[in-house]
N, C-alpha and C positions, 0 to 999 in steps of 0.2 A: 272822363277819367281814363287815365293811362293804365251811360251809366248816354207813335208816334204813333120814333121812339117806342123801343120795346124794352120794358123794364124786366129784369130778372126778378121773379116774384119773391123768392126767398130773401134776397138781399134787400130789395126795396121794402118789403113788409117788415123785415127785421129792424131797419133803421127808421122807418117813418111811423111805425105804430107801436113799437115796444118802448114804453116809457121807462122801463127798468135800465135802459142803457145809460150809464153815467161814466164819466172819466174814471179810470182806475190808475192810481199812482203806483207804478212798479219801479222799485229801486234795485239795481243790480250791482251796487258797489261791493257787496260781499261775495259776489260770484267769481269763481276762479276758473271753472271749466264749463264747457258747453252743457253737460248735464245739469250743472248748477243753474244755468239760464232757464232751462226747461222746468226744473223742479220749482224754481222761484215763480215762474209763470203759472204752473198748475196750482200753486198755493194761492194765487190771487184771483183767478178766473173760475167761475162756477163750471163744473164738468159738462153741464148740458148746453152751455153756450156754444155758438158756432165758432170754429177756429179757421176753417178755410173753405174754399168753394172750387168746384170743378164741373165741367160740362158733361152731362149724361143725357142721352136721348134728346139732344137739342135744348136742354135747359140746365142752368147752373143749379147745382145741388150742394147743400152744406155738409160738412163733416164736423162733428162736435169735438170738444176737447176730450171727452170720454172715449169717443170712437177712435180718435187719433192715438190715445194712449194704449188702448187695447190692441190696435194694429201694430204699433211699433214694438210693443211688448212681445207680440207673437213672432215678429221678424227676429227680434233680438234673442229670444229663447231658442229659436230654430238655429240661428247662427252659432250660438254658444254650444249647442249640441253637436254642431259640425266642427267644433274645435277652434272657432274664431275667438280670439282673446286679445288682450292688450298688446299693441304693437303690430298686429297682423294687418296686412293690406287687403282691402276689399274693393273691387272695381265696380263702377256704376257707369253705364252708357245708356242714357235715355234723355228725352226732352223733359222740360219742367212739368211737374205733376205732383199731386199730393203724395203719391207713392215714393217719389224721390225724397221728400222730407221725412217720411216714415222710416225709410231705409237708412238715411243719414243719421237720424236720431238714434236708431238702434245701434248703428256702428259706433257712434260717439259714447253711448252708455257702456259699451264693452271696452272702451279704450282702444278700439281698433282704428285703422287709418283709412279714410275715404279717399279713393283715387278715382276721380270723375274724369271721363274721357268725352271729348266733344263728339257729338253725333255726326258732325260734318267732316270729321277727320278721315283721311284716306286709309286704306288697309295697312300700308306700311307704318303709318303713324300709330295706329291701334296696336299693331303687333309690337312695335318698339316699346310703348308704354307698358303693356302687359308684361313683357319680359323684364324691362328695367325696374318696374315697381314690384316684381315678384308676386304678381297676382295669381291666385288659383281659384278664387271664387268671384263671380261677376254677375251683377244684375243687368238685364238687357230689356230695352223698351219695346222694340218692334221686331217682327219676323225678318225684315230686311237686315237690321243690325245683328240679329242672331246668326244669320247666314254668314255675314261678314266676319263676325268674331270667331265662329266655328272654323271658318276657312283659314284664318291666320293663327288661331290658338286652339287646336283640337285637343290639347293635352290637359286642359284645366280640370280641376277637381269637381267643380259644380257651376252650372249655368242656371240662373234663376230668371224666369221671364215674366213680364207684366201681362202677357197674353197666355191663354190656355194652349198647351201643346200636347200632342200625343205622347203616351208613355215612352220615355227614352232614357237610356242610361246617362246618369250625371245631369239630367235636365229636370227641373221642377218649376211649376208656375207659382206665382205669388198667391193665387187663390188656393192652391193646394196647401201651402204653408199656413194660410189662415184657417183652413179646415182642420189641419193637424193640431192647431192651437187649442181646439176644444178639449183635447185630451191632456193638456198640460196641467200639472199640479201646482198648488200654491208654493211648494218647495222649488219648482222650476222657476216660477216668477221671482221668488226671493233671491235665488242664485243669480238671476240676470240683473236685478236691481242692485244687488250688493256689489256687482262688478265695478260700478261707477265710483265706489268708495276707494278704489285702488288707483284712480287716475290722478296724476299730478298735473299742475298747470304747465309744466315743462314738457309733457308728453306730446307726441305728434297727434294732431287732429286730422290733417289732410295732406296729401301731396297734390299740388296743382302744377301741371306741366305747362311751362311757358310755350307759347305758340312758335316762337323763334323766327325772326325775320332772316336769320342766317344760322346755319348749323343745325344740329339735332336739338330737340326740346330738352329742357332741364327741369327736373322735378323740384319745385319750390316746397320746402318743408315748413309748414305753418303749425305752430303749437296751439294748445288751448289758450295759453296766455296771449299769444299773438292776436287771435281772433276775438277773444273776450275783451281784451284791452281796447281794441279798435271799435268793437260794438259799444263799449262803455263811453269811449270818446265821442262817437257819433251821437249817442243818446244825450250826453251833456251838451253837445253843440246844438242839437235839434230837439229840445224838450217838448215841442208842441205835438209830437205824435202820441196817440193814445189808442185805447181799445175801440174807439168809434171810427177809426180810420180803416179804409180798405185799399190795399195795394193790388195792382194788376201786374202779375209777373209774366214776363216774356223773354227777358234777356237770360242767357244760358246760366243755369245754376252750376255748371262745370267751371265757371269763372268766379273769382273771389268777389267781384263787384256786386253781382246779384246775390251771391251767397251771404256775404256779410250784411249788406244793407237791406236787400229785399227779402231776406229770410231770417237770419238771426236777430237783426235789429228790429224788424217788423214784429216778430213773435215776442221778443223780449219786452216790447211795449204793449203787448196784448192786442195789436192790430190784426185784422183779418187779411188773408191773402187769397186772391182768386187767380187761377192759372189760365192764361190765354191758350186757346187751342193751337194756334200757330201764328207766325208773323203775318201770314196772308189773311187771317181772320181777325187781326188785331182791332181794326176799325169797328167791326161789328161787336166784338167782345167788350170794347170800351163802353158802348152804348148799353150793353146788357148788364155789365157789372157796375157801371157808374162809379169808378174808383175815385178816391180822394187824393191819392199819391201814386205817382208812377216813376220808376227808374227808366231812363231811356238813353239812347245815344243821340248825338246832335242831329244825325241825318233824319231821324223821325220828325223832329220839330222843324227842320229845314224844309222837308217835303210839305208839311202842313202850311208853313209860311208861303212857299211857292204856289201852292194851290189857291190859297186865299188871295194872293196878289194877282194871280192870273184871272181868277173869277171877278175880282174888282175891275180889272182892265176891260172885261167884256161887258160891264154894266153901263147903263146910261150915265151921262156926265153928272146928273143930279145925285145919283147914288154914290158916284165916286167922290163927290164933294162931301157928302155926309160921312163916308168912311174916313176920309182924310181929316175931317173935323174931329171925329171921335178919337182918332189916333193922337191928334195934337192935344186933346183934353187929357187923354190917358197918360201921355208923356209928361205934361205939366204936373199932374197929380203924383206920378211915380217919382219924379225928381224931388218934389217937396218931401215926399215920404222918405226917400233914401237919404236926404239931407237933414232929416229930423226937424223939418219946418212945419209950422202950423198950416193946415189945409183950410182955406176959406170956405164958408158955407156955400157960396155961389159956385165954386169949383166942384164941390161935392155934388151939387144939384146937376150940373152939366155932366159930371162923370156918370151919375146914375142914368141920365138920359142916354149917354153914349152906350152904356151897358145894354139898355133895353132896345135901342135902335140897331146896334151893330154887334157888340161883343158877345152877347148871349147866343146869337145865331151861330157864331163860330165855336164857342165853348160847348154848345149843346152836342157837338159831334164827339166830344170826349166823355159824354155822359152827364155833363153839367155840374159835377161836384168836385172837380180837380182843385185842390188847394195849392199844390206846387208840383213841379217836376224836379227830379234829381238827375242831372245830366253828366255823363262821363263817357270815356272811351274814345275821346278825340276832342279837338277844338271846336267850339260852337261859334258860328258867325255872330258878331256882336249885335247886328241889327235884328237877328232872330230872337235872341234873349230879350232885347228891349221891347220887341213887338209883343211877346207874351206877357211881359211885366206890365206893359201899357194896358193890357186887358185885365190885369189884376191876378195873373197866374205867374208867379216867379218861376224862372227856370234856374235852379241852383246848380251852377256848373262847379264841378270839383275835379280833383286830381289824385291819382294814386297808382300803385303798381301791385301786381300779384305779390311781389316780395315784401310789400308793406301792409298786407292783410285786408284791404288795399288802401284805405282812405288816408291821405296826407293833409289835404286842404279842401275847403268848400266855401262857396260864397254864402254868407249868413242870410237867413230868410228875410230878416228885416232890412238888410242893406246890401243889395247886389252891386258889385262893381264889374260890369260887363267888360269883357276883354281880358279879365284875369281869372285865376282859378281859386281866388278867395283867401280866407284866413286859415292859418295853421290850426289843426285840431288840438284840443287839450291832450296833454301827455305826449305830444310829438314835437320834436325839435327839427328845424330845417336850417341848413347852412348853404351859402353860395360860395363856391370855390373856383378860383382861377384854374382852368384845366391844364394850363401849361406850367405855371409856377407853383401850384398847389396852395397858394395863399388863400385863406378863408376871409372873404370880404366881410361877411356878416353872419351871425347866428341869431335866430329868433324863434319864438313859439307863441302859443295862445296867450300865455300869461303876460308876456311883455309886448303885446300888440300895440302898435303906435302908427297912426296914419302918416307920420313924418318919416317912417323908415323907407329908405330907398337904397338900392345897391347897383353896382355894375352887373353886367351879364356874366354868368358862369355856370358851372355844373351844380345841379341841385343835389344836396346830400341830406339824408334823413336818419334820425336817431330816435329810438323809443321802443317800448315793449311790443309795438306792432311790427317791428322789423323781423323778418324770417330767421329761422334757426340756421338756414343755409340751403345749398343745393344737394339733393339726394345723391349720395355716393360720389360727390364731386368736391372734395375739400379744396383743391387748387382753384377751381372756379369760384368757390365761396370766398376765398382769401382775396381774389381779385376785386370783389365788389364790396366787401365789408372790411374796413381798415382796422388797425389796432385800437383806435379810439372808439370803435363801435359805429362809425358812420357808414351807412349804406350809400354807395355811389350809384345814382339812378341812371347816369349817362344822358339825362335830360338837361338841356340848357334853359336857364331862366333867370329871373331877377325879382327883387322886391320893388313894387311900385306903390307908393303911398300906403305901405303896410300890407298890401295884398301880394300874393305870389302870382307871377306871370310866367308862363312857359313859352319858350321860343321854338325849340326843336330838339331833336335827338343828336348827340355828338356824332353817331355813326352816319347820320344823314348828311353831314356837312359836305358840300361840294367845293373843291378847290379848282377854280378855273385856270386855264392856261395863262391868263393874265395876272395870276397870283391873288385873286380875290377869294376870300373864304365866304361862302354863301350857305345859309340855312334855307332849304326849300319850302318848309311848311308855311312861313308867313307869306311867301310869294304865292303859293298855292291858294291860301285863304283869300288873298286879294282877288285872284281871278275867279274864285268860287262865288264872289259877289254876283256874278252873272247867273241868272236863273236858267240859262241855257247850258250851263256846265254842271254836270253831275259829279264827275271826278277829273282830277288833273294830276299828272305826274311830271315833275320838273327834272330835266336832264342837263348836265353841264360839267360834270367832273372831268378835269383835264381837257376841257374844250374851250374854244375861244368865246363862245356865247351860249346863252341858255335856249333850250328848246323844250317842247312839252308834248306829251301824249294826252289828248283830251277825250273824255267820254261825254258826249252830249246828254242832256236831260231828254230822254226819249219822248215823253208826253208833250213837252213844249215844242220839240222839233217836229213831231207829227202834225201839231196844229199849225205851226209856222209854214211848213212846206207841203201840207196835205199828204202826209205819208201814212203807211200802215205797217203792221208788224212784219210783213214780208221784206220790207226795206232793211230791217235790222237782222233778219235771218239769213241774209245773203252770205255766201262763203267767203268773199273778200273781207278780211278783218278790218280794213280801213275804208273810210268814206272819201270818195274822190270826186264827188259831185262839185263842180266849179262854183255853182250858185251858193251852196251851203258853206263851202270854204271861204268865199268872199264875205258871206254874212258873219262868220266867226272872226274874220280879220277886223271887221268893223266893231264887233262886240268886244274884242280884246283891247282895242285902241284906247278908249277912255280909262280903262282899268290900268293899262300900262303906264299912264301918266302919273299914277299914284306911287310909282316905284322909281328908285334910282336907275339910271341908264343901264348899269351892269346887272340889274335884276330883271330887266325886261325880257320877255320871251320873244325871240326873233323869228322862230319858225315853229310850226306845230303839225301834228298828225291827228286826225279825228278817228277814233276807234268806234267800230260799229257796236261792240258789246262791252258791258261794264266789267271792271275788275271784280272778281268773286273769290270766295274761299275755295269753292269747288274747282275753279279754273286755276288755282294755285297762286294768283297774284296777291291775295290777302291772307293774313294770318287769321286765326279764329277770333282774335280781338280786333279785327278789321284794320290792322296796320298793313301798309304796302310792303311787299317783299322786293326791295330794290333790285337785287341781283337777278332774281327770277324774271322780273318785268323787263329789265335791260337785255337779258338773254333772249327772252321770247320775242321781243320786238326789235331785235338787233338790226335787221336789214332796214327797217323803216326809220330807225334812229340814224343810221349811217347816211341814209338818203337825205335827211334834214340837214346834214353837214356837208353834203357834196353837191 
């Protein structure tokens, strides 16, 4: 989307021994605001039931619905006493945690505006958002972030920390707020809860600052209607989620993808949410939590796929044949299922055998209960999606933007069309427009889905209640992307293929070669990424006679292939100049180049020792490459490829 055996006792016991757990049908059709979503949820689920899980002293512990309500009430009453009211911006800079959801819920009930800041953002970026969003109260997750915020914004009215701090002017810990709550009266609680009655669906819920591949970040204004309508659309599109499901949350709640789908949608359906400790502990947390649903980015699944394939290659020939047989059986069954064909008994028997011999050994590392992945944040390699689906775990690839709250389309659970970004969500309309002539080739939505719908390539336009109110304090920028007919211009290039939406690239990514060819680099990059020795690739060629590339090797595979260690990648020279490794990559790229037209073939490349990262400045917080930054940083090496 423009979304990788030690049982946790509490979760395992809850699901495996509590016979009272039954599906709860929660309807949100009448909900107009985010507080409506929560009030509806609290009315359906018993207060003593577990709502979320977090790691404490090495074990996952539950927080009940009752505990959650008490804590967000305490935060909300305290904020209200500090003068936080409807329309007031409140900052949050912290990793995913139960506290984040408590703080956000309190903010939403007051009609205030959540301004979440990525924890990976540099000091200049933090300072810009605090000033631009007019924040004077901010919640902070760690001592490191506290020092960073204080350094760039010492003027704020209040700093609230998740950790205990020494007594200091304008600084208070969340635990102190919880202690103060013991003295609050029923009148205080009533005043807080009454505030939600003054909220309109047109009121702002959040400002989410786009990471910006060029220029300064823009604050995307999302209203309660934007988010609730998108949550409702997702719920209608994916009705199979219920209160028996457990999400494992690790993608940043500062972004709309995790916030809408992994937070508001999950809770609106009564599902439980467990919070991963970090990306580094994700593999362990999956086995502890044993989630049934996960949101992830393509890279997570691609890494799992690469590791499985590498492990298979190291096995005896007999085991390799068993694995290949299992994949073939899984593929046959998947295709029949996706085509709504009858699955023969014999095929089902073979599939069950493949599960026992091969697939369960792989899926055990996810905890063994994953029903499906929801994938966003970039294009997923088709063979990776098919691989997981062959094992019986669909990877539902979707598409969206911060400006669309965010989900526009998703592959249906029952029929994946890999290589596309799926069907349009209910309540959303999509048009494909010629970027030059402005002619609209086709307009379609969920209601008029037809497998016969195809269109030429063009810019993807989106219309619906999910489209943002605009950019914060930037009316001219808003007018550039939302036209008079209400269409939001995504600047993404795509088309309809047999009823499904397919994305090609970004308009701003287009390279115009010196030979006059217009080239979109993303499909080319995806072709070369089929090599498991390539972790990242960046295509260059604007105003050049031919294409070149900066390539980041997959370190673990390169270590194994050439018997390297970490010191090789820690060297000061940013590029790999080892002749043997370069010749290996020339051979690796050759068969992939044959899949491309001659003018899209990479003629020269440079191997980079270290990957593109957010911290290094090459990637945005949503993992998009910053083209100008990369071209400037590696300018000398790029010029060398052309001389």
